[in-house]
N, C-alpha and C positions, 0 to 999 in steps of 0.2 A: 192830379195825383201822380206821384213818382214812387218807385221802389228804390230804396237806398241800399248800400253795399251789404248791410247785415240782414237784408230781407224785409225790413220794416218800412212802412209807408212814410212819406212826407208830402207836403203840398208845395207846389211851385206857383208863385204869384207873378204872372207875366208882366203886368204893368209896373211892378216894382223890381223885376228881375231878381227875386229873392225867394228862398225856401224857408219853410217853417223850422225845419231841422236839417242837420248836416246830411249831405248826400253820401257821406262815408259811413253812415249808420245812424238812424234817428234814435233808436232805443239805446245803442251804445253810447251816443253823445249824452243823452239825458241821464243815463245811469252814472256816467263818469262825472259830469259837472254838477248836477243838482242832487242826486242821491248820495253818491260816495263822498264828493268834496264838500257838500253842504249838509244835508240832513244827517247822514251817518257820522260825519266829522263832529257835528255838534253833539249828537247823542253819545258818541264815544268819549268826547271830552267832558261830558256831564253825565256820568253813569248813574247818578242819583235821580236824574230826571225821568219821571214816569209819563210825562206828556210833553208835547212840543207844538207850538203854533207856527204855521208857515204862511207867508204871504208870497203869492206868485204874481209877478207882473207879466200878464199875457196868458190867459187860459188856453187859447189856441186849440190844439187838437185834443187836449186832455191827457196827453201822454205823461207829463210830469205828475199830474194828480193820480193817475192809475199806478205809476211806479211808487208813489208815496203811500198809497193805500196798501200795496203789497209789502212795503217795508214795515208799516204798522202791523200788518197781519203776522209777519214773520218774527217781529221783535217784541210784540205785545206792548208797544209804546202807543199811547193815545195821541192821535194827530187831530189838530184843529186846523183845517185848510181854508185859507182865504185867497181868492183869485180874482183879479180884475181884468176885464176884457171889454173893449169898445165895439168889437165887430165879431160876434159869435158865428161859428160855423152852423149852417143848417143841420138839423139833427139827422136827417136821412143821409146826408153826405158824410157826416162824422161817423155814422155807424158802418160805413164801408171800409174804414181804416182797420188794418189787421193787427192792431196791438193786442187785443184780448187773446188771440190765437198764439201769439209769441210770448206774451207775459203770462205764463200759464199758472193759474191757481184756480181752485174750485170757485166757480161763479164769476170768473173774470169778465165774461161778456155782460152779465147782468150788472156788475158794478160799473163797467165802462158806460153802459147805457144810462145808469142812474146818475153818474157824474154829469153827463150831458143833459139829461132830462130835468135835473133838479132845478127848482124855481130860482129865479134871479133875485138878488138883494134880500135874501133871508137865509138864516142858518138852517141847514138840513142835516139831521142826524142820520146818516146812512146806516151805520151799525154802532154798537156801543163804543167802539174805539176809534171811530172816524166820523167827523162832521165836515161839511163843506158849506162855505158861503161864497157864491159867485156874485161879483159886483159888476153891473152892466153900465159902465161909463168910462170915459178916458181918464187915465191916471192923473192928468192935469186938473181934473175936476174932483179929485178925491182928497179928503182930509183924514189922514191917518191919526190914530190915537197914540199917545206917548207910551212907549214900552209895551206894545201890543203883541209882538211876535219875537221868536228866537231865530228864525231862519227866513231869509228872503231869496227867492228864485228870481233873479233879474233876467227875464227871458224875452225882452222886446226885440223887434226888428233892429237891425244895425243902426248905429248913430247917423250914418249918412242918409238913412231912409226916414227915421223918426227922431230927428235931433232934439225936439222938445222933451222927449221922455228921458234923454240922457243928460239933461241940464243939471247944473249944480243945485237948483231949487228942488228938483225931484229927489236928488241924492240926499239933500238935507232932510227932506221928509222921510226918506228911508232910514237915515241915521236916527232920527227922533223916534221912529216907530219901533226900532229894534232894541231889545234889552241888552244890557251890558253882558258881554260874553257871546252875543249872538253873531251869526255869520250871514253875509251876503255873497252869493256866488253867481258868476256870469261867464259867458264865453268870450266877452270883449276884453281885450288887453290894450286898447288904444291909449296912447300916452296922456292925452288931455283928460280922458275919463278917469284914469288912475290918479292923476293930479287932483281932480275934483273930489274923488273919494277921500283922499288924504286931507284935502282942505276942509271938508265937513267933519272930519274927526276919525275916520276909519284907519285902522292899520291894514295895509294892503300887501298882499303877497301874490306872486305869480307861481302857478303850479303847472306841471306837465299836463298837456291837453289830451283829448281823445284822438283816435285816428283822424288824420287830415288837419289837425290843429295843433300847433306846437305848444301853445300855452293857454291857460285860462287864469281868471282872477278870483281869489277869495279875499273878502274884506271883513275884518273883525272889529266889533265895537269893544274896545278894551276898557273904556271908562266913560 
């Protein structure tokens, strides 16, 4: 476990020489990329939407899920959260992360625990406005349904570490899963990745990144 520049925790994986979140600020990064550039952008662009379905590639620390829960709580938008993870963190270790103390809302610690404790491979209705389904398998072994979500958080380890996840085949599945008007957001701006996003049908734009990262990518399914 490491403490990032905004005071929030991240995890360093020695054998991969990779961290789960940016050392410049784990919460700052997730809020900028996934909440503001993804979830909020979609809801702001579709003000008539009263609910949104999110697919997260990499449940990891549960940070994105907790931030999405807070967004639903604040905006009164119903969130259906689907997350896939092949290597879950041990519960006792996950509970030492300091996100609930920093993402402060009533019951944040209980919700964070519930996100991690919720059973795998079934939909759990945490509260009236937020459900979660965690899928315990590699994304390469997952078959997404057509038009099942509006927002995708593409938050896998970097292409050099998990190249199969960033393949055109996986991106095609993401394109098929997302509804027209939906958005995919990620920290990766690698040239080949952007070309593959365009090849499967996304409209791709680069946006300013969070501290420590110059740019990020948002891909939109326009038709």
